[in-house]
N, C-alpha and C positions, 0 to 999 in steps of 0.2 A: 505493499499498499505507498503511497506516494503524498507526499506532506505536500497541502496546496502550500505554495511561494507568494509574496507581496509581487501584484502583477508590476512587470516591467522589472524585476527587480532577477538578475538570473544569480541564482542559489551560489554557483562557480566563482563571482566574481569577489571581489575585495569592496566591504562597505567605505564609502565615500568618505574620504582624511575628517570632512566635519563631527563626524560620530564617534571616530576614533577618539580625535582631540577632546569632544567632552565628554566619552568615558574617561580618558586619562584624566583630566579635571576633576568628574567628581570621586574619583578614587581618593586623590590626592588631599582633597576637601575632609574626602570619608575619616583619611586617617589623622592629618589635622585635628580634627574633634578632637579622633577616639587619645587621641595626647593629650588634647587640652579638658578634656574632663576627668584623665586618666589625671596627671600634673592637680588639679585642681583639687580632687579627692583627696589623695597625696598630701594636702598642704591645708588643714583644716584650720589652725591654731590661731586664735586671734592679733592681729595689725593695730598696730594705728598709724591712722588715715588724717592727714590734714588737707583739708580742700579750700580753701579760701581761708576760710576767716572759721571752718565747720571743724570741730576734730572733734571725730569717733573713736570707735574701738569694732571693731567686725571682724569675724573673718574671711579667710588668703581667698578663698571660694567664692565669696561675693565682691572682691575690691577686682576680681580674674573678670567671673562674668558681667559686674558695668564695663570693665576696661574693653570686654572681648563684643558684647555689644555698640560702643559708642567706635571700636576698628570697623563693625562689618558697616556696621550706621554709611561712616565713613570713606567706607570701597565703595558700595554702592552708591554714593551721590559723585565721588574721584570716576571709578567705571560707569556710568550714563551718561559722566558729559566726555567724558574723549572718545567715546565708543563713535567707530565707523559706520555711516549708514550702510543698511545693506542696499543692495543690488539686483 
């Protein structure tokens, strides 16, 4: 029994370059995310954080989560600004 393939795609042809690049990007993102979670969970002690006029004691996990959220937000904004128009 043969498995139907997508119309227009020969099963013997390699994947388009964009799909491979996207897959690599997803794998690298997943690995970095897993490392970040591991690092955060391994560092649960409290630290003193001074943010302008406010000083607080919080677990390192909280500080890392806030920093990661800010980094992701900045990365998305910068990435969107410099993205080339697709033709």
